[in-house]
NUSEFI-845440 format. One record per atom (N, C-alpha, C): residue in one letter; atom name; x, z, y. Coordinates in steps of 0.1 Angstrom, whole numbers, padded with zeros to 4 digits. Example, Ala and Ser with C-alpha at 12.3 -4.5 7.8 and 13.67 -1.06 7.14 Angstrom:
<atoms>
  resn  name   east     up  north
     A     N   0132   0078  -0057
     A    CA   0123   0078  -0045
     A     C   0132   0078  -0033
     S     N   0128   0071  -0022
     S    CA   0137   0071  -0011
     S     C   0129   0079   0000
</atoms>
This chain:
<atoms>
  resn  name   east     up  north
     M     N   0163  -0080  -0017
     M    CA   0153  -0087  -0009
     M     C   0148  -0100  -0016
     K     N   0135  -0101  -0018
     K    CA   0130  -0112  -0025
     K     C   0127  -0123  -0015
     A     N   0128  -0136  -0019
     A    CA   0126  -0147  -0010
     A     C   0111  -0149  -0008
     Q     N   0107  -0153   0004
     Q    CA   0093  -0156   0008
     Q     C   0093  -0168   0017
     I     N   0084  -0177   0013
     I    CA   0083  -0189   0021
     I     C   0079  -0186   0035
     G     N   0085  -0192   0045
     G    CA   0083  -0189   0059
     G     C   0091  -0177   0065
     Q     N   0099  -0171   0056
     Q    CA   0108  -0160   0061
     Q     C   0122  -0164   0060
     K     N   0131  -0157   0066
     K    CA   0145  -0159   0065
     K     C   0149  -0160   0050
     A     N   0157  -0170   0046
     A    CA   0161  -0171   0032
     A     C   0171  -0161   0029
     P     N   0170  -0153   0018
     P    CA   0180  -0144   0014
     P     C   0192  -0152   0010
     L     N   0204  -0146   0011
     L    CA   0216  -0153   0008
     L     C   0217  -0156  -0007
     L     N   0223  -0167  -0010
     L    CA   0227  -0170  -0024
     L     C   0237  -0160  -0029
     S     N   0235  -0156  -0042
     S    CA   0244  -0146  -0048
     S     C   0251  -0153  -0059
     V     N   0264  -0156  -0058
     V    CA   0271  -0164  -0068
     V     C   0284  -0157  -0072
     S     N   0288  -0160  -0084
     S    CA   0300  -0154  -0090
     S     C   0313  -0162  -0086
     A     N   0311  -0175  -0084
     A    CA   0323  -0183  -0081
     A     C   0319  -0197  -0076
     W     N   0327  -0202  -0067
     W    CA   0325  -0216  -0062
     W     C   0335  -0224  -0070
     V     N   0331  -0234  -0077
     V    CA   0340  -0241  -0085
     V     C   0343  -0255  -0079
     Q     N   0336  -0258  -0068
     Q    CA   0338  -0271  -0061
     Q     C   0334  -0269  -0047
     G     N   0342  -0273  -0037
     G    CA   0339  -0271  -0023
     G     C   0342  -0257  -0019
     T     N   0341  -0254  -0006
     T    CA   0344  -0241   0000
     T     C   0332  -0232  -0001
     E     N   0335  -0219  -0001
     E    CA   0324  -0209  -0002
     E     C   0316  -0210   0011
     V     N   0302  -0210   0009
     V    CA   0293  -0212   0020
     V     C   0280  -0205   0017
     N     N   0272  -0202   0027
     N    CA   0259  -0197   0025
     N     C   0250  -0200   0037
     F     N   0237  -0196   0036
     F    CA   0228  -0200   0046
     F     C   0232  -0194   0060
     D     N   0238  -0183   0061
     D    CA   0241  -0177   0074
     D     C   0252  -0185   0081
     R     N   0259  -0194   0074
     R    CA   0269  -0202   0080
     R     C   0265  -0216   0082
     L     N   0252  -0219   0079
     L    CA   0247  -0233   0080
     L     C   0236  -0234   0090
     T     N   0235  -0226   0100
     T    CA   0225  -0227   0110
     T     C   0227  -0241   0117
     G     N   0216  -0248   0119
     G    CA   0216  -0261   0125
     G     C   0216  -0272   0114
     Q     N   0217  -0268   0101
     Q    CA   0217  -0278   0090
     Q     C   0204  -0276   0082
     V     N   0198  -0286   0077
     V    CA   0188  -0285   0066
     V     C   0196  -0283   0053
     V     N   0192  -0273   0045
     V    CA   0200  -0270   0033
     V     C   0191  -0272   0021
     L     N   0196  -0280   0012
     L    CA   0189  -0282  -0001
     L     C   0198  -0276  -0012
     V     N   0192  -0266  -0019
     V    CA   0200  -0260  -0030
     V     C   0193  -0265  -0043
     E     N   0200  -0272  -0052
     E    CA   0195  -0276  -0065
     E     C   0200  -0266  -0075
     V     N   0191  -0259  -0081
     V    CA   0194  -0249  -0091
     V     C   0192  -0255  -0105
     F     N   0202  -0255  -0113
     F    CA   0201  -0262  -0126
     F     C   0208  -0253  -0136
     Q     N   0207  -0257  -0149
     Q    CA   0215  -0252  -0160
     Q     C   0223  -0263  -0166
     V     N   0235  -0259  -0170
     V    CA   0244  -0269  -0176
     V     C   0237  -0275  -0189
     N     N   0230  -0266  -0196
     N    CA   0223  -0271  -0208
     N     C   0209  -0273  -0205
     C     N   0206  -0283  -0197
     C    CA   0193  -0287  -0192
     C     C   0192  -0302  -0190
     P     N   0188  -0310  -0200
     P    CA   0189  -0324  -0199
     P     C   0181  -0330  -0187
     G     N   0169  -0324  -0185
     G    CA   0161  -0329  -0173
     G     C   0168  -0328  -0160
     C     N   0177  -0317  -0159
     C    CA   0184  -0316  -0146
     C     C   0193  -0327  -0144
     F     N   0199  -0333  -0155
     F    CA   0209  -0343  -0154
     F     C   0203  -0357  -0154
     L     N   0191  -0358  -0160
     L    CA   0184  -0371  -0160
     L     C   0178  -0374  -0147
     Y     N   0173  -0364  -0140
     Y    CA   0165  -0367  -0128
     Y     C   0170  -0359  -0116
     T     N   0171  -0346  -0116
     T    CA   0173  -0338  -0104
     T     C   0187  -0340  -0098
     L     N   0198  -0339  -0106
     L    CA   0211  -0341  -0100
     L     C   0213  -0355  -0095
     P     N   0209  -0366  -0102
     P    CA   0211  -0379  -0096
     P     C   0203  -0380  -0083
     Q     N   0191  -0374  -0082
     Q    CA   0183  -0374  -0070
     Q     C   0191  -0367  -0059
     A     N   0197  -0356  -0062
     A    CA   0204  -0348  -0052
     A     C   0216  -0356  -0047
     V     N   0223  -0362  -0056
     V    CA   0235  -0371  -0052
     V     C   0230  -0382  -0042
     N     N   0219  -0388  -0045
     N    CA   0214  -0398  -0037
     N     C   0210  -0393  -0023
     L     N   0204  -0381  -0022
     L    CA   0200  -0375  -0010
     L     C   0213  -0371  -0002
     Y     N   0223  -0366  -0009
     Y    CA   0235  -0363  -0002
     Y     C   0242  -0375   0004
     Q     N   0242  -0386  -0003
     Q    CA   0248  -0398   0002
     Q     C   0241  -0404   0014
     K     N   0228  -0402   0014
     K    CA   0220  -0408   0025
     K     C   0219  -0399   0037
     Y     N   0219  -0386   0036
     Y    CA   0216  -0378   0047
     Y     C   0227  -0367   0051
     S     N   0238  -0366   0043
     S    CA   0248  -0356   0046
     S     C   0254  -0358   0060
     E     N   0254  -0370   0065
     E    CA   0260  -0372   0078
     E     C   0249  -0371   0089
     H     N   0237  -0368   0085
     H    CA   0226  -0367   0095
     H     C   0220  -0353   0095
     G     N   0228  -0343   0090
     G    CA   0223  -0329   0091
     G     C   0219  -0322   0078
     L     N   0221  -0329   0067
     L    CA   0217  -0323   0054
     L     C   0229  -0317   0047
     T     N   0228  -0305   0043
     T    CA   0238  -0299   0034
     T     C   0232  -0297   0020
     V     N   0238  -0302   0010
     V    CA   0234  -0301  -0004
     V     C   0243  -0291  -0012
     L     N   0238  -0282  -0019
     L    CA   0245  -0273  -0027
     L     C   0240  -0273  -0041
     G     N   0248  -0271  -0051
     G    CA   0244  -0270  -0065
     G     C   0247  -0256  -0070
     V     N   0237  -0249  -0076
     V    CA   0239  -0236  -0082
     V     C   0235  -0237  -0096
     A     N   0245  -0235  -0105
     A    CA   0242  -0234  -0119
     A     C   0238  -0220  -0123
     T     N   0227  -0219  -0130
     T    CA   0222  -0205  -0134
     T     C   0221  -0204  -0149
     A     N   0216  -0193  -0153
     A    CA   0214  -0191  -0168
     A     C   0203  -0181  -0170
     F     N   0193  -0185  -0178
     F    CA   0183  -0175  -0182
     F     C   0181  -0177  -0197
     E     N   0189  -0185  -0204
     E    CA   0189  -0187  -0218
     E     C   0202  -0194  -0222
     D     N   0204  -0196  -0235
     D    CA   0216  -0203  -0240
     D     C   0229  -0199  -0232
     F     N   0231  -0186  -0231
     F    CA   0242  -0181  -0223
     F     C   0256  -0186  -0228
     D     N   0257  -0190  -0241
     D    CA   0269  -0195  -0246
     D     C   0273  -0209  -0241
     K     N   0263  -0216  -0235
     K    CA   0265  -0229  -0229
     K     C   0264  -0229  -0214
     N     N   0254  -0221  -0209
     N    CA   0252  -0221  -0194
     N     C   0261  -0210  -0188
     N     N   0274  -0214  -0188
     N    CA   0284  -0204  -0183
     N     C   0294  -0211  -0173
     L     N   0302  -0202  -0168
     L    CA   0312  -0207  -0158
     L     C   0322  -0217  -0163
     E     N   0326  -0215  -0175
     E    CA   0336  -0224  -0182
     E     C   0331  -0238  -0182
     N     N   0318  -0240  -0187
     N    CA   0312  -0253  -0188
     N     C   0309  -0259  -0175
     L     N   0306  -0251  -0165
     L    CA   0304  -0256  -0151
     L     C   0317  -0261  -0146
     I     N   0328  -0255  -0148
     I    CA   0341  -0260  -0144
     I     C   0344  -0273  -0150
     R     N   0342  -0274  -0163
     R    CA   0344  -0287  -0170
     R     C   0335  -0298  -0164
     L     N   0323  -0295  -0161
     L    CA   0314  -0304  -0154
     L     C   0320  -0309  -0141
     A     N   0324  -0299  -0133
     A    CA   0329  -0303  -0119
     A     C   0342  -0310  -0120
     E     N   0351  -0307  -0129
     E    CA   0364  -0313  -0128
     E     C   0365  -0325  -0137
     Q     N   0357  -0326  -0147
     Q    CA   0359  -0338  -0156
     Q     C   0346  -0345  -0159
     G     N   0335  -0340  -0154
     G    CA   0322  -0347  -0157
     G     C   0317  -0345  -0171
     E     N   0322  -0335  -0178
     E    CA   0318  -0332  -0192
     E     C   0305  -0324  -0192
     V     N   0296  -0328  -0202
     V    CA   0284  -0321  -0204
     V     C   0284  -0315  -0218
     V     N   0275  -0306  -0221
     V    CA   0275  -0299  -0234
     V     C   0261  -0298  -0239
     G     N   0260  -0293  -0252
     G    CA   0247  -0290  -0258
     G     C   0236  -0300  -0258
     E     N   0224  -0296  -0254
     E    CA   0213  -0306  -0254
     E     C   0215  -0316  -0243
     T     N   0222  -0313  -0232
     T    CA   0225  -0323  -0222
     T     C   0233  -0334  -0228
     L     N   0243  -0331  -0235
     L    CA   0252  -0340  -0242
     L     C   0244  -0349  -0252
     R     N   0236  -0342  -0260
     R    CA   0228  -0349  -0270
     R     C   0219  -0359  -0264
     V     N   0211  -0355  -0254
     V    CA   0200  -0363  -0249
     V     C   0206  -0375  -0240
     L     N   0216  -0372  -0232
     L    CA   0222  -0382  -0224
     L     C   0230  -0392  -0233
     S     N   0235  -0388  -0244
     S    CA   0242  -0397  -0253
     S     C   0232  -0406  -0259
     Q     N   0221  -0401  -0264
     Q    CA   0210  -0409  -0270
     Q     C   0205  -0420  -0260
     Q     N   0204  -0416  -0248
     Q    CA   0199  -0426  -0238
     Q     C   0210  -0435  -0232
     G     N   0222  -0434  -0237
     G    CA   0233  -0442  -0232
     G     C   0237  -0440  -0217
     Q     N   0236  -0427  -0213
     Q    CA   0239  -0424  -0199
     Q     C   0252  -0417  -0197
     L     N   0261  -0417  -0207
     L    CA   0274  -0412  -0206
     L     C   0284  -0423  -0207
     N     N   0296  -0420  -0201
     N    CA   0306  -0431  -0200
     N     C   0320  -0426  -0200
     P     N   0327  -0426  -0211
     P    CA   0322  -0423  -0225
     P     C   0322  -0408  -0227
     G     N   0311  -0402  -0230
     G    CA   0310  -0388  -0232
     G     C   0310  -0380  -0219
     R     N   0310  -0386  -0208
     R    CA   0310  -0380  -0195
     R     C   0300  -0386  -0185
     L     N   0297  -0379  -0175
     L    CA   0288  -0385  -0165
     L     C   0294  -0397  -0158
     P     N   0286  -0408  -0156
     P    CA   0291  -0420  -0149
     P     C   0292  -0418  -0134
     Y     N   0289  -0406  -0129
     Y    CA   0290  -0404  -0115
     Y     C   0296  -0390  -0113
     R     N   0301  -0388  -0101
     R    CA   0307  -0375  -0097
     R     C   0297  -0368  -0088
     I     N   0296  -0355  -0091
     I    CA   0287  -0347  -0082
     I     C   0295  -0344  -0069
     P     N   0291  -0349  -0057
     P    CA   0300  -0348  -0046
     P     C   0299  -0335  -0037
     F     N   0288  -0327  -0040
     F    CA   0286  -0316  -0031
     F     C   0291  -0303  -0038
     P     N   0292  -0292  -0030
     P    CA   0297  -0279  -0035
     P     C   0289  -0274  -0047
     L     N   0296  -0268  -0057
     L    CA   0289  -0263  -0069
     L     C   0294  -0248  -0071
     A     N   0284  -0240  -0074
     A    CA   0287  -0226  -0076
     A     C   0280  -0221  -0089
     M     N   0284  -0210  -0094
     M    CA   0278  -0203  -0106
     M     C   0270  -0191  -0101
     D     N   0257  -0190  -0105
     D    CA   0249  -0179  -0102
     D     C   0256  -0166  -0106
     L     N   0253  -0155  -0099
     L    CA   0259  -0142  -0103
     L     C   0251  -0136  -0114
     L     N   0257  -0135  -0126
     L    CA   0250  -0129  -0138
     L     C   0254  -0114  -0139
     S     N   0244  -0106  -0141
     S    CA   0247  -0092  -0143
     S     C   0241  -0088  -0157
     Q     N   0248  -0078  -0163
     Q    CA   0244  -0074  -0176
     Q     C   0230  -0067  -0176
     S     N   0222  -0070  -0186
     S    CA   0209  -0065  -0186
     S     C   0210  -0050  -0188
     G     N   0201  -0042  -0181
     G    CA   0201  -0028  -0183
     G     C   0187  -0024  -0190
     E     N   0183  -0012  -0188
     E    CA   0171  -0007  -0194
     E     C   0159  -0014  -0187
     V     N   0149  -0019  -0195
     V    CA   0138  -0026  -0190
     V     C   0127  -0016  -0186
     G     N   0122  -0016  -0173
     G    CA   0112  -0007  -0169
     G     C   0099  -0014  -0166
     D     N   0089  -0006  -0163
     D    CA   0075  -0011  -0160
     D     C   0076  -0021  -0149
     N     N   0084  -0019  -0139
     N    CA   0084  -0028  -0127
     N     C   0089  -0042  -0132
     D     N   0099  -0042  -0141
     D    CA   0104  -0055  -0146
     D     C   0093  -0062  -0154
     I     N   0086  -0055  -0162
     I    CA   0075  -0061  -0170
     I     C   0064  -0066  -0161
     N     N   0060  -0058  -0151
     N    CA   0050  -0062  -0141
     N     C   0054  -0074  -0133
     N     N   0066  -0075  -0129
     N    CA   0071  -0086  -0121
     N     C   0071  -0099  -0129
     F     N   0075  -0098  -0142
     F    CA   0075  -0109  -0151
     F     C   0061  -0115  -0153
     I     N   0052  -0105  -0156
     I    CA   0038  -0109  -0158
     I     C   0032  -0116  -0145
     K     N   0035  -0110  -0134
     K    CA   0030  -0116  -0121
     K     C   0035  -0130  -0119
     N     N   0047  -0133  -0123
     N    CA   0054  -0146  -0120
     N     C   0051  -0156  -0131
     H     N   0048  -0152  -0143
     H    CA   0048  -0161  -0154
     H     C   0034  -0161  -0162
     I     N   0026  -0151  -0160
     I    CA   0013  -0151  -0167
     I     C   0002  -0148  -0158
     P     N  -0002  -0158  -0150
     P    CA  -0012  -0156  -0139
     P     C  -0026  -0153  -0144
     E     N  -0028  -0156  -0157
     E    CA  -0042  -0153  -0163
     E     C  -0042  -0139  -0170
     F     N  -0032  -0131  -0167
     F    CA  -0031  -0118  -0175
     F     C  -0043  -0109  -0173
     E     N  -0048  -0108  -0160
     E    CA  -0059  -0099  -0157
     E     C  -0072  -0103  -0164
     Q     N  -0073  -0116  -0168
     Q    CA  -0085  -0121  -0174
     Q     C  -0085  -0118  -0189
     Q     N  -0074  -0113  -0195
     Q    CA  -0074  -0110  -0209
     Q     C  -0080  -0097  -0212
     S     N  -0083  -0095  -0225
     S    CA  -0088  -0082  -0230
     S     C  -0077  -0071  -0229
     K     N  -0081  -0059  -0229
     K    CA  -0072  -0048  -0228
     K     C  -0062  -0049  -0240
     A     N  -0067  -0052  -0252
     A    CA  -0059  -0052  -0264
     A     C  -0049  -0064  -0262
     H     N  -0053  -0075  -0257
     H    CA  -0044  -0087  -0255
     H     C  -0034  -0084  -0244
     Q     N  -0038  -0077  -0234
     Q    CA  -0029  -0073  -0223
     Q     C  -0018  -0064  -0229
     Q     N  -0021  -0055  -0237
     Q    CA  -0011  -0046  -0243
     Q     C  -0002  -0054  -0252
     Q     N  -0007  -0064  -0260
     Q    CA   0001  -0072  -0268
     Q     C   0011  -0081  -0260
     L     N   0006  -0086  -0248
     L    CA   0014  -0094  -0240
     L     C   0025  -0086  -0233
     R     N   0022  -0073  -0229
     R    CA   0032  -0065  -0223
     R     C   0043  -0062  -0234
     Q     N   0039  -0060  -0246
     Q    CA   0050  -0057  -0256
     Q     C   0058  -0070  -0258
     Q     N   0052  -0082  -0258
     Q    CA   0060  -0094  -0260
     Q     C   0069  -0096  -0248
     V     N   0065  -0093  -0236
     V    CA   0073  -0094  -0224
     V     C   0085  -0084  -0225
     L     N   0082  -0072  -0230
     L    CA   0092  -0062  -0231
     L     C   0103  -0067  -0241
     N     N   0098  -0072  -0253
     N    CA   0107  -0077  -0263
     N     C   0116  -0088  -0257
     Y     N   0110  -0097  -0250
     Y    CA   0117  -0108  -0244
     Y     C   0128  -0103  -0234
     L     N   0124  -0095  -0225
     L    CA   0133  -0090  -0215
     L     C   0145  -0082  -0221
     Q     N   0142  -0075  -0232
     Q    CA   0152  -0067  -0239
     Q     C   0162  -0077  -0246
     S     N   0157  -0089  -0249
     S    CA   0166  -0098  -0256
     S     C   0175  -0106  -0247
     L     N   0173  -0105  -0234
     L    CA   0182  -0112  -0225
     L     C   0195  -0105  -0224
     D     N   0206  -0114  -0224
     D    CA   0219  -0108  -0222
     D     C   0223  -0105  -0208
     Y     N   0217  -0114  -0199
     Y    CA   0221  -0113  -0185
     Y     C   0208  -0115  -0176
     H     N   0210  -0111  -0164
     H    CA   0200  -0114  -0153
     H     C   0208  -0123  -0143
     A     N   0202  -0134  -0139
     A    CA   0208  -0143  -0129
     A     C   0202  -0139  -0116
     E     N   0210  -0135  -0107
     E    CA   0206  -0128  -0094
     E     C   0199  -0138  -0085
     T     N   0205  -0150  -0082
     T    CA   0199  -0159  -0073
     T     C   0186  -0164  -0079
     F     N   0186  -0167  -0092
     F    CA   0174  -0172  -0099
     F     C   0162  -0162  -0097
     E     N   0165  -0149  -0099
     E    CA   0155  -0139  -0098
     E     C   0151  -0136  -0083
     R     N   0161  -0137  -0074
     R    CA   0159  -0134  -0060
     R     C   0149  -0144  -0054
     F     N   0149  -0156  -0059
     F    CA   0140  -0166  -0054
     F     C   0128  -0168  -0063
     E     N   0127  -0159  -0073
     E    CA   0116  -0159  -0083
     E     C   0113  -0173  -0088
     L     N   0124  -0180  -0093
     L    CA   0122  -0193  -0098
     L     C   0116  -0193  -0112
     K     N   0109  -0204  -0115
     K    CA   0101  -0205  -0128
     K     C   0109  -0211  -0139
     G     N   0120  -0218  -0136
     G    CA   0128  -0225  -0145
     G     C   0138  -0234  -0138
     T     N   0144  -0243  -0146
     T    CA   0152  -0254  -0140
     T     C   0148  -0267  -0145
     P     N   0149  -0277  -0136
     P    CA   0155  -0276  -0122
     P     C   0146  -0270  -0112
     S     N   0151  -0264  -0102
     S    CA   0144  -0259  -0091
     S     C   0150  -0263  -0078
     H     N   0142  -0265  -0068
     H    CA   0147  -0270  -0055
     H     C   0144  -0259  -0044
     I     N   0154  -0255  -0037
     I    CA   0153  -0245  -0026
     I     C   0156  -0253  -0013
     L     N   0146  -0253  -0004
     L    CA   0148  -0260   0009
     L     C   0147  -0251   0021
     V     N   0157  -0251   0029
     V    CA   0159  -0241   0040
     V     C   0160  -0250   0053
     D     N   0153  -0246   0063
     D    CA   0154  -0254   0076
     D     C   0166  -0250   0084
     K     N   0167  -0256   0096
     K    CA   0178  -0255   0105
     K     C   0180  -0241   0110
     Q     N   0169  -0233   0110
     Q    CA   0169  -0219   0115
     Q     C   0171  -0209   0103
     G     N   0173  -0214   0091
     G    CA   0176  -0205   0080
     G     C   0163  -0200   0074
     I     N   0152  -0207   0077
     I    CA   0139  -0202   0071
     I     C   0136  -0210   0058
     L     N   0132  -0202   0048
     L    CA   0128  -0208   0035
     L     C   0115  -0216   0037
     R     N   0116  -0229   0034
     R    CA   0104  -0238   0036
     R     C   0098  -0242   0023
     D     N   0106  -0244   0012
     D    CA   0100  -0248  -0001
     D     C   0109  -0242  -0012
     C     N   0102  -0239  -0023
     C    CA   0109  -0234  -0035
     C     C   0101  -0240  -0046
     V     N   0105  -0251  -0052
     V    CA   0097  -0259  -0061
     V     C   0104  -0260  -0075
     F     N   0097  -0258  -0085
     F    CA   0102  -0260  -0099
     F     C   0097  -0273  -0105
     G     N   0107  -0280  -0111
     G    CA   0103  -0293  -0118
     G     C   0104  -0304  -0109
     A     N   0096  -0315  -0112
     A    CA   0096  -0327  -0104
     A     C   0092  -0324  -0090
     Y     N   0098  -0331  -0080
     Y    CA   0095  -0329  -0066
     Y     C   0096  -0343  -0059
     P     N   0086  -0351  -0062
     P    CA   0087  -0365  -0056
     P     C   0086  -0365  -0041
     E     N   0081  -0355  -0035
     E    CA   0080  -0355  -0020
     E     C   0093  -0349  -0014
     L     N   0103  -0346  -0021
     L    CA   0115  -0340  -0016
     L     C   0121  -0347  -0004
     E     N   0123  -0360  -0006
     E    CA   0130  -0368   0005
     E     C   0121  -0368   0017
     A     N   0108  -0369   0016
     A    CA   0100  -0369   0028
     A     C   0100  -0355   0035
     R     N   0101  -0345   0027
     R    CA   0102  -0331   0033
     R     C   0115  -0329   0040
     I     N   0126  -0334   0034
     I    CA   0139  -0334   0041
     I     C   0139  -0341   0054
     L     N   0133  -0353   0054
     L    CA   0132  -0361   0067
     L     C   0124  -0353   0077
     E     N   0113  -0347   0073
     E    CA   0105  -0339   0083
     E     C   0114  -0328   0089
     L     N   0121  -0321   0081
     L    CA   0129  -0310   0086
     L     C   0141  -0314   0094
     L     N   0147  -0326   0091
     L    CA   0158  -0331   0099
     L     C   0153  -0335   0113
     Q     N   0140  -0339   0114
     Q    CA   0135  -0343   0127
     Q     C   0130  -0331   0135
     E     N   0129  -0319   0129
     E    CA   0124  -0308   0137
     E     C   0135  -0303   0148
</atoms>
């Protein structure tokens, strides 16, 4: 089941909860739920999105907001994995580009995050890639190449081959990431008190706090 705005949110599919108790949308009726989807090897997630999520948790968790963090992986599988998520949760350690960029900006203390992520954290369920079919190629094109139909037939064929090569190169598919048809990380999934998916936004989301306040008041 693919996620659709305005419909019941499909359940998160995770391999392990590394912090907090196992929970999902069907157990959170009456709560507004914010799911922050990030990668461990994603500097922007740690510079902007996770600090924003921690702030929102601190301000509204006692007023009906549940915040969850789901670490996913669509690249750099050697870094975006369960082992490094556990190190992040238990010791505040970061790796790869996240470590390099945050170190350059003086945001580690020392070599670790200067804050603790206070909400539950889980690892997306990764499945081994299988044979790539036409539906896989078509879905990728639909979600990532909106101008595809405007291209020449020759260029369309070239793009399809490039997509095939890319999908075949992936080691894993991240199920929650694909179920919500996310475009990348960070991504924000917002579900209302009735379990309806209200927002699914990639990248910066300056209106997030205002949207949460609206949903809390419904």
